C-alpha positions in Angstrom: -28.1 -17.3 -20.3 -25.6 -19.5 -18.6 -24.8 -18.2 -15.2 -21.4 -18.3 -13.5 -22.8 -20.7 -11.0 -23.6 -23.2 -13.7 -20.0 -23.0 -14.8 -18.8 -23.7 -11.3 -17.0 -20.4 -11.1 -18.8 -18.6 -8.2 -16.4 -16.8 -5.9 -17.5 -17.5 -2.4 -16.3 -16.6 1.0 -14.3 -19.7 1.7 -10.5 -19.6 1.1 -9.6 -21.1 -2.4 -6.9 -23.7 -2.3 -4.7 -24.8 -5.1 -6.8 -27.9 -5.9 -10.0 -25.8 -5.9 -8.7 -23.5 -8.6 -6.9 -26.3 -10.6 -10.1 -28.5 -10.7 -11.9 -25.5 -12.3 -8.9 -24.9 -14.6 -8.9 -28.4 -15.9 -12.5 -28.2 -17.0 -12.3 -24.8 -18.8 -10.4 -24.0 -22.0 -8.6 -20.7 -21.6 -6.1 -18.9 -23.7 -3.3 -16.5 -23.5 -5.5 -13.5 -23.0 -4.9 -10.6 -25.3 -5.5 -7.0 -24.2 -8.9 -7.0 -25.8 -9.7 -10.5 -24.6 -10.9 -11.4 -28.1 -8.5 -14.3 -29.0 -9.8 -17.8 -29.3 -8.6 -19.9 -26.3 -6.3 -22.7 -27.3 -6.1 -25.8 -25.2 -3.1 -26.3 -22.9 -1.9 -28.9 -20.5 -2.5 -27.5 -17.0 0.6 -27.4 -14.7 0.8 -30.1 -12.1 0.8 -29.0 -8.4 4.5 -29.4 -8.2 5.1 -27.4 -11.4 2.7 -24.6 -10.2 4.5 -24.3 -6.8 7.8 -24.0 -8.7 6.4 -21.3 -11.0 4.7 -19.4 -8.1 8.1 -19.3 -6.3 9.7 -18.0 -9.4 7.1 -15.3 -9.8 7.3 -14.4 -6.1 11.1 -14.0 -6.3 10.9 -11.7 -9.4 8.1 -9.5 -8.0 7.7 -9.4 -4.2 11.3 -8.7 -3.1 11.9 -6.2 -5.8 8.6 -4.3 -5.3 9.5 -4.3 -1.6 12.9 -2.7 -2.3 11.2 -0.1 -4.4 8.8 0.9 -1.6 11.6 0.7 1.0 13.5 3.4 -1.0 10.4 5.5 -1.6 9.3 5.4 2.1 12.9 6.1 3.2 13.1 9.1 0.9 9.7 10.3 2.0 10.1 10.0 5.8 13.8 10.9 6.2 12.7 14.5 6.7 11.9 13.4 10.3 15.5 12.3 10.7 16.7 15.6 9.0 14.8 17.5 11.7 16.6 15.7 14.4 19.8 16.4 12.5 19.3 20.2 12.7 17.8 21.2 9.3 15.5 23.7 11.0 18.3 25.5 12.8 20.7 25.5 9.8 18.1 26.9 7.4 16.4 29.1 9.9 13.0 27.5 9.3 10.2 28.0 11.9 7.9 25.3 13.1 5.0 26.4 10.8 7.1 26.3 7.6 8.5 22.9 8.6 5.0 21.4 9.2 3.8 22.9 5.9 6.8 21.2 4.2 5.7 17.9 5.6 2.2 18.3 4.4 2.8 19.7 1.0 4.4 16.5 0.0 1.0 14.8 0.1 -0.6 17.6 -1.9 1.6 16.7 -4.9 1.2 13.0 -4.1 -2.6 13.2 -4.1 -2.9 15.3 -7.3 -0.9 12.8 -9.4 -1.9 9.4 -8.1 -4.9 8.9 -10.4 -3.3 10.2 -13.6 -0.3 8.0 -12.8 -2.3 4.8 -12.6 -4.0 5.6 -15.9 -0.6 6.1 -17.5 0.6 2.8 -16.0 -2.4 1.0 -17.4 -1.7 2.4 -20.8 2.1 2.0 -21.2 2.9 -0.9 -18.8 4.5 -1.1 -15.3 8.0 -2.1 -16.5 8.3 1.3 -18.2 6.4 3.6 -15.9 7.7 2.4 -12.6 11.4 2.9 -13.5 10.6 6.4 -14.7 8.9 7.2 -11.4 11.9 5.9 -9.5 14.4 8.0 -11.5 12.2 11.1 -11.0 11.9 11.0 -7.2 15.5 9.8 -6.8 16.7 13.0 -8.5 14.4 15.2 -6.5 15.6 13.6 -3.2 19.2 14.3 -4.0 18.3 17.9 -4.9 17.0 18.4 -1.4 20.6 18.5 -0.2 21.0 21.8 -2.1 18.2 23.8 -0.5 19.1 26.8 1.6 15.8 28.2 2.9 12.3 27.4 3.7 11.0 28.0 0.2 13.4 25.4 -1.2 12.1 22.9 1.3 8.5 23.5 0.3 9.3 23.3 -3.5 11.3 20.1 -3.3 8.9 18.4 -0.9 6.0 19.2 -3.3 7.8 17.7 -6.3 8.9 14.7 -4.2 5.2 14.0 -3.7 4.5 14.5 -7.4 7.2 12.1 -8.5 6.5 9.5 -5.8 2.8 9.5 -6.6 3.0 6.7 -9.2 4.8 4.1 -7.1 2.6 2.9 -4.3 -0.8 2.8 -6.1 0.9 1.5 -9.2 2.6 -1.4 -7.4 -0.6 -2.3 -5.5 -2.5 -2.4 -8.8 0.3 -4.3 -10.5 0.2 -7.1 -7.9 -3.5 -7.6 -8.6 -2.5 -8.5 -12.2 -0.4 -11.4 -11.0 -2.0 -12.8 -7.8 -5.5 -14.1 -7.0 -7.6 -12.4 -4.4 -6.6 -14.9 -1.6 -2.9 -14.7 -2.4 -2.4 -11.0 -2.5 -2.6 -10.0 1.2 0.5 -11.9 2.1 2.4 -10.4 -0.9 1.2 -6.9 0.0 2.3 -7.4 3.6 5.8 -8.2 2.4 5.7 -5.2 0.2 4.2 -2.9 2.8 6.4 -4.4 5.5 9.3 -2.7 3.8 7.8 0.6 5.0 8.4 -0.6 8.6 11.9 -1.9 7.6 12.5 1.6 6.1 11.5 3.1 9.5 13.9 0.8 11.3 16.7 1.0 8.7 16.2 4.7 8.3 16.7 5.4 11.9 19.9 3.4 12.1 21.2 4.7 8.8 20.5 8.3 9.8 22.4 7.6 13.1 25.4 6.6 11.0 25.1 9.3 8.4 24.9 12.0 11.0 28.5 11.2 11.9 29.4 12.7 8.5 28.4 16.1 9.7 31.0 18.6 8.5 32.5 16.3 5.8 33.2 18.3 2.6 31.4 21.2 4.3 28.0 19.5 4.3 25.7 19.1 7.3 24.6 15.7 8.4 21.0 16.2 7.1 22.4 17.0 3.7 24.3 13.7 3.6 21.1 11.9 4.6 19.4 13.2 1.4 22.4 12.4 -0.8 23.2 9.0 0.5 19.6 7.8 0.6 18.9 9.1 -2.9 21.7 7.3 -4.7 20.4 3.8 -4.2 17.0 4.9 -5.6 18.6 5.8 -9.0 20.6 2.5 -9.1 17.4 0.5 -8.3 15.5 2.4 -11.0 17.9 1.2 -13.7 17.6 -2.4 -12.5 13.8 -2.2 -12.4 13.5 -1.9 -16.1 15.3 -5.2 -16.7 14.2 -7.2 -13.6 10.5 -6.3 -13.0 8.3 -8.5 -15.3 5.5 -6.8 -17.3 1.9 -8.0 -17.0 1.3 -11.8 -17.4 -0.2 -11.3 -20.9 3.2 -10.3 -22.4 5.8 -11.0 -19.7 9.0 -12.5 -21.0 9.5 -14.2 -17.7 6.8 -16.8 -18.6 6.7 -19.4 -21.4 3.4 -19.9 -23.2 2.2 -22.7 -21.0 3.0 -20.9 -17.8 1.4 -17.7 -19.2 -1.8 -19.5 -20.0 -1.9 -21.2 -16.6 -1.4 -17.9 -14.7 -4.0 -16.0 -16.7 -6.5 -18.9 -16.4 -6.2 -18.9 -12.6 -6.7 -15.1 -12.4 -9.8 -15.2 -14.6 -11.3 -18.0 -12.6 -10.6 -16.2 -9.4 -12.2 -13.0 -10.8 -15.4 -14.9 -11.6 -17.5 -12.7 -13.8 -15.3 -9.6 -13.3 -12.8 -10.5 -16.0 -12.7 -7.3 -18.1 -9.0 -6.6 -18.9 -9.2 -3.9 -21.6 -8.9 -0.2 -21.0 -12.5 1.1 -20.6 -13.8 4.7 -20.3 -17.0 3.2 -18.9 -15.1 1.4 -16.1 -13.3 4.6 -15.4 -16.6 6.4 -14.9 -17.9 3.4 -12.8 -14.9 3.8 -10.4 -15.7 7.5 -9.8 -19.4 6.8 -9.1 -19.0 3.6 -6.9 -20.1 4.4 -3.4 -17.9 1.6 -2.0 -14.8 3.3 -3.3 -15.6 6.3 -1.1 -16.3 4.1 1.9 -12.9 2.4 1.5 -11.4 5.9 1.1 -12.9 7.1 4.4 -11.7 4.0 6.2 -8.3 4.4 4.6 -7.8 8.1 5.6 -8.8 7.4 9.2 -5.8 5.0 9.4 -3.4 7.0 7.2 -3.4 10.1 9.4 -1.9 8.1 12.4 0.3 6.1 10.1 1.9 9.1 8.3 2.2 11.2 11.5 3.9 8.3 13.3 6.3 7.7 10.4 7.2 11.4 10.3 7.5 12.1 14.0 8.5 8.8 15.8 12.1 10.1 16.3 10.7 13.3 17.9 8.3 11.3 20.0 11.1 9.1 21.3 13.3 12.1 21.9 10.5 13.6 24.0 10.8 10.6 26.3 14.2 11.8 27.5 16.6 10.5 24.8 19.1 12.7 23.0 19.0 13.2 19.2 21.3 10.4 18.2 19.8 7.9 20.7 16.3 8.8 19.3 17.4 8.0 15.8 18.6 4.5 16.8 15.8 3.8 19.3 13.2 4.3 16.5 14.3 1.1 14.9 13.0 -1.6 17.3 9.3 -0.5 17.1 9.4 -0.8 13.3 11.1 -4.2 13.4 8.3 -5.6 15.7 5.7 -4.0 13.5 7.2 -5.6 10.4 7.0 -9.1 11.9 3.4 -8.7 13.1 2.3 -7.2 9.8 3.5 -10.1 7.8 2.1 -12.8 10.1 -1.3 -11.0 10.3 -1.5 -10.8 6.5 -0.6 -14.5 6.1 -3.4 -15.4 8.4 -5.8 -13.1 6.5 -5.0 -14.9 3.3 -5.3 -18.3 4.9 -8.8 -17.5 6.3 -9.9 -15.5 3.3 -10.9 -12.7 5.7 -10.1 -9.0 5.7 -12.3 -6.9 8.0 -11.5 -8.3 11.4 -7.8 -8.6 10.4 -7.9 -4.8 9.8 -10.0 -3.9 12.8 -7.8 -5.8 15.3 -4.5 -4.0 14.7 -6.3 -0.7 14.5 -7.8 -1.3 17.9 -4.3 -2.2 19.2 -3.0 1.1 17.8 -5.8 2.9 19.5 -4.8 1.3 22.8 -1.2 2.2 22.2 -2.0 5.9 21.9 -4.1 5.7 25.0 -1.1 4.1 26.8 1.2 6.9 25.5 -1.2 9.4 27.2 -1.7 7.4 30.4 2.0 6.7 30.9 3.2 10.2 30.4 4.5 10.4 33.9 5.7 6.7 34.2 9.2 7.2 32.7 10.8 6.3 29.4 10.5 2.5 29.6 6.7 2.5 29.9 6.5 5.1 27.1 8.8 3.3 24.8 6.8 0.0 25.3 3.7 2.0 24.5 5.3 3.3 21.3 6.1 -0.2 20.2 2.5 -1.2 20.6 1.3 1.9 18.8 3.6 1.5 15.8 2.7 -2.2 15.5 -1.1 -1.4 15.4 -0.8 1.5 13.1 1.3 -0.3 10.5 -0.2 -3.8 10.7 -3.7 -2.7 9.6 -2.3 -1.7 6.2 -2.0 -4.9 4.2 -5.5 -6.2 5.1 -6.9 -2.7 4.1 -5.0 -2.6 0.8 -5.9 -6.2 -0.2 -9.5 -5.6 0.9 -10.4 -3.0 -1.7 -8.2 -4.6 -4.4 -10.1 -7.9 -3.8 -13.5 -6.3 -4.2 -13.1 -4.0 -7.2 -13.7 -6.0 -10.5 -12.5 -5.0 -13.9 -8.9 -4.0 -14.5 -9.6 -0.4 -15.5 -12.1 0.1 -12.7 -9.6 -1.4 -10.2 -6.7 0.7 -11.5 -8.7 3.9 -11.1 -10.6 2.8 -8.0 -7.3 1.9 -6.2 -5.8 5.2 -7.2 -8.9 7.1 -5.9 -8.8 5.3 -2.6 -5.1 5.6 -2.1 -5.2 9.2 -3.2 -7.9 10.2 -0.8 -6.3 8.1 1.9 -2.9 9.6 1.3 -4.3 13.1 1.8 -4.4 12.1 5.4 -0.7 12.8 5.3 -1.5 16.5 5.0 -3.3 16.4 8.3 -0.7 13.9 9.8 2.0 16.4 9.1 0.2 19.0 11.2 -0.6 17.0 14.3 2.7 16.9 16.2 3.5 20.6 16.8 6.1 22.2 19.0 3.4 23.6 21.4 2.4 20.0 22.2 5.8 18.6 22.9 7.4 16.6 24.4 4.4 14.4 25.4 2.2 15.3 22.5 -1.0 14.6 24.4 -3.3 16.4 21.9 -1.8 14.6 18.9 -2.0 11.1 20.6 -5.6 11.8 21.5 -6.6 12.7 18.0 -4.9 9.6 16.6 -6.6 7.3 19.1 -10.0 8.8 18.3 -9.4 8.3 14.5 -8.5 4.7 14.9 -11.5 4.0 17.1 -13.9 5.4 14.5 -12.1 3.4 11.8 -12.6 0.2 13.8 -16.4 0.9 14.0 -16.6 1.7 10.3 -14.7 -1.5 9.3 -16.9 -3.8 11.3 -20.0 -2.0 9.9 -18.8 -2.2 6.3 -18.0 -5.8 6.7 -21.5 -6.6 7.6 -22.9 -4.5 4.8 -20.8 -6.5 2.3 -22.0 -9.7 3.9 -25.6 -8.6 3.5 -24.9 -7.9 -0.2 -23.4 -11.3 -0.7 -26.4 -13.0 1.0 -28.8 -11.0 -1.2 -27.0 -12.2 -4.3 -27.0 -15.8 -3.0 -30.8 -15.7 -2.5 -31.7 -14.3 -5.9 -34.5 -16.0 -7.9 -33.6 -17.1 -11.4 -35.5 -14.1 -12.8 -33.8 -11.6 -10.4 -30.5 -13.1 -11.4 -31.3 -12.8 -15.1 -32.3 -9.2 -14.8 -29.2 -8.3 -12.6 -26.9 -10.0 -15.2 -28.0 -7.8 -18.1 -25.7 -5.2 -19.4 -22.0 -5.0 -20.2 -19.0 -4.4 -18.0 -20.8 -5.1 -14.7 -17.5 -5.8 -13.0 -18.1 -6.4 -9.3 -21.8 -5.5 -9.7 -22.4 -8.8 -11.4 -24.7 -10.9 -9.2 -22.3 -13.8 -9.3 -19.4 -11.7 -7.9 -18.8 -12.3 -4.1 -17.1 -9.7 -1.9 -14.3 -10.8 0.3 -15.3 -10.0 3.9 
């Protein structure tokens, strides 16, 4: 049996450069890979470095900004309930604090229930059809929220908003893995994920302006928030069908030579984990993989602070002594800072081919930020506002290294699609708890909530560092296998990332 090492395809821990991949590409015949990967590879002339850079730029322009816009609208629609609270939705609908917090959390119940089925459907019918359908669905639900007139209406619409949004985030994360190599994806995810921070900044400023429509046509300001922020989602959904390219195997955005080159790079980068067909066996492997649940635990420890911060930042800032409109506007700068740091950190993570420490560092920063929010409770609004900037930066910046870490380390397309959905589904359930943290009996300083978030982030940092060294040990064990051990470990079909030649990104 010829091992991957003998073919020069081992995926190691050093960052892959263009020339590393292209040298391998020149020596291997590949083809335009069909869905069942059974076609005979024709020869093709590899792209030059200049041609590849031009193609990569074309792919980036078609995928990254557009996916970022999709997530910006989704995150805006999801988190604008915090702006609506400042705009008086509770008083106008006579909703008590308990009903409102349940309304925040029930979104994530619908979200979690439908993430895994959604990714399976996306794998079957393709992203260029499924993602626009998801966008239309949650755009309609968002606009319907303007028509609610009691607490029951809030609970029902928030639940269905979660159901309809469930397919976007895990779907786009999986979709990007079909286009980018493991050491390219963190930067792209950061640009995509950074739109959540832009949504936070933009949402606060937008809500500030929309609130001035209070009373126009007999509608409250919070109703105008739901209507005006829902309309662009529907427009963007229509554009998505025509603009967003399908998977590389059948995308009309590529010619045959470009298609072969892109697929070749992805297969080389994947090493032995090149399974592309839909597989029930891989689906089962995703459910039984212990590392999937380790990633899920790490994810949820960070998602609780992230979701609670995105929902309650305007309320936290209002508790510093600002009025409602000022709090809406003042929520923008922390998100703007977080966006810049998030992108720079992810670019460095891709450059170094490292994930664990790039995730632990911002999480530790977020932990320190929460501690400062507690320690500075009597130091005035300036100190508290600076602490909030630090906290938001840490809480959001750990996201892209986390998302790229598990997508890098799950081999096989079906296993990755389902594994990503499981991780994000479990992690997103942290939004249920996050929606319950900041309660009226803890305002305006929210000491209890800040303490819980600080503790969660500290535990997350400890688990990330531990897991990084566990994966390093697995890599070292595979490196040191004897030929006989390697032969035995290579037996079987659809080994995915369990193949002894697969190396985990650390």
